[in-house]
C-alpha positions as CSV (number, residue, x, y, z in Angstrom):
1,X,55.1,-14.1,-31.0
2,X,53.5,-11.5,-27.8
3,X,50.5,-12.2,-25.3
4,X,48.5,-10.5,-28.0
5,X,49.0,-12.4,-30.6
6,X,48.8,-15.4,-28.5
7,X,45.0,-14.4,-27.6
8,X,44.3,-13.7,-31.0
9,X,45.9,-17.3,-32.3
10,X,43.4,-18.8,-29.2
11,X,40.5,-16.9,-30.3
12,X,40.4,-18.4,-33.7
13,X,41.2,-21.9,-32.7
14,X,38.2,-21.9,-30.2
15,X,35.9,-19.6,-32.7
16,X,36.9,-23.2,-35.2
17,X,36.0,-25.1,-32.2
18,X,33.0,-23.1,-31.3
19,X,31.3,-23.6,-34.4
20,X,32.0,-27.0,-35.0
21,X,30.1,-27.9,-31.9
22,X,27.1,-26.0,-32.6
23,X,27.0,-26.7,-36.9
24,X,29.0,-29.7,-37.0
25,X,28.4,-31.3,-33.8
26,X,27.6,-35.2,-34.8
27,X,30.8,-34.9,-36.7
28,X,32.6,-33.4,-33.7
29,X,31.6,-36.0,-31.4
30,X,32.1,-38.8,-33.6
31,X,35.8,-37.7,-34.1
32,X,36.6,-38.1,-30.4
33,X,35.1,-41.6,-30.5
34,X,31.7,-40.3,-28.8
35,X,28.1,-41.7,-29.3
36,X,25.9,-39.1,-30.6
37,X,22.6,-38.7,-28.3
38,X,19.9,-36.3,-28.1
39,X,21.1,-35.3,-25.0
40,X,24.9,-35.2,-26.2
41,X,23.8,-33.2,-29.2
42,X,21.8,-30.8,-27.0
43,X,24.7,-30.3,-25.0
44,X,27.1,-30.3,-27.3
45,X,25.2,-27.4,-29.0
46,X,25.3,-25.2,-25.8
47,X,29.0,-25.5,-25.4
48,X,29.7,-24.6,-29.3
49,X,27.6,-21.0,-28.1
50,X,30.0,-21.2,-25.1
51,X,32.9,-21.7,-27.2
52,X,31.8,-18.9,-29.6
53,X,31.4,-16.5,-26.5
54,X,34.9,-17.4,-25.0
55,X,36.5,-16.9,-28.8
56,X,35.0,-13.2,-28.5
57,X,36.5,-12.8,-24.5
58,X,39.9,-14.1,-26.0
59,X,39.8,-11.7,-29.3
60,X,39.0,-8.9,-27.3
61,X,41.2,-9.7,-23.8
62,X,44.3,-8.0,-24.8
63,X,42.7,-4.4,-25.8
64,X,40.4,-4.6,-22.6
65,X,43.0,-6.2,-19.9
66,X,45.5,-3.3,-20.5
67,X,48.4,-3.4,-18.3
68,X,46.9,-6.6,-16.2
69,X,47.3,-8.8,-19.5
70,X,50.3,-10.7,-17.6
71,X,47.1,-12.0,-15.1
72,X,45.0,-12.7,-17.2
73,X,47.5,-14.8,-19.3
74,X,48.5,-16.5,-16.4
75,X,44.7,-17.5,-16.2
76,X,44.1,-18.9,-19.3
77,X,47.5,-20.7,-19.0
78,X,45.3,-22.0,-15.9
79,X,42.2,-22.7,-18.4
80,X,44.6,-24.6,-20.6
81,X,46.0,-26.8,-17.8
82,X,42.8,-27.8,-16.5
83,X,41.4,-28.3,-20.2
84,X,44.9,-30.6,-20.7
85,X,44.2,-32.2,-17.6
86,X,40.9,-33.7,-18.1
87,X,41.1,-34.6,-21.6
88,X,44.4,-36.4,-20.9
89,X,41.8,-37.8,-17.9
90,X,39.2,-38.9,-20.3
91,X,42.0,-40.4,-23.1
92,X,44.2,-42.7,-20.4
93,X,40.5,-44.3,-18.7
94,X,39.5,-44.5,-22.7
95,X,36.3,-42.4,-22.7
96,X,37.6,-40.5,-25.9
97,X,39.9,-40.7,-28.3
98,X,40.7,-40.2,-32.2
99,X,41.7,-36.7,-33.6
100,X,39.5,-34.9,-31.9
101,X,40.5,-35.3,-28.2
102,X,45.0,-35.7,-29.5
103,X,44.5,-32.8,-31.3
104,X,43.2,-30.4,-28.3
105,X,45.3,-32.1,-25.8
106,X,48.4,-30.9,-28.1
107,X,47.0,-27.7,-28.4
108,X,46.2,-27.1,-24.6
109,X,49.4,-28.0,-23.9
110,X,50.3,-25.6,-26.2
111,X,48.7,-22.6,-24.9
112,X,49.4,-23.6,-21.4
113,X,52.8,-23.2,-22.1
114,X,52.9,-19.6,-24.4
115,X,50.4,-18.3,-21.8
116,X,52.6,-19.3,-19.2
117,X,56.3,-18.4,-20.3
118,X,54.9,-14.9,-22.1
119,X,52.8,-13.9,-19.3
120,X,56.3,-13.8,-17.1
121,X,58.4,-11.7,-19.7
């Protein structure tokens, strides 16, 4: 598996999350054991659009980055590490749980490792 494939797989998963947050907001929020409110609905839909943008960026980044792809992969490893840490913190303090939180913490850990390891090849 090369960096281009990792970026593309990450893009697809990010797009799924973005579409879910935008169009199935209540389901996604409740799967994380959060209580839906009008404010959270607004914020989650905003995050859905942000995730869709990140998916587009992930998809296009390998062709834009050129020779700098390893540096971009290291930045993406850092981003996934930070997401892993914040999701883990929220799980530990009991703020989130359920399938959404546990699947996302596993996926972010995998991508952090993949981006870091493949950026060193």
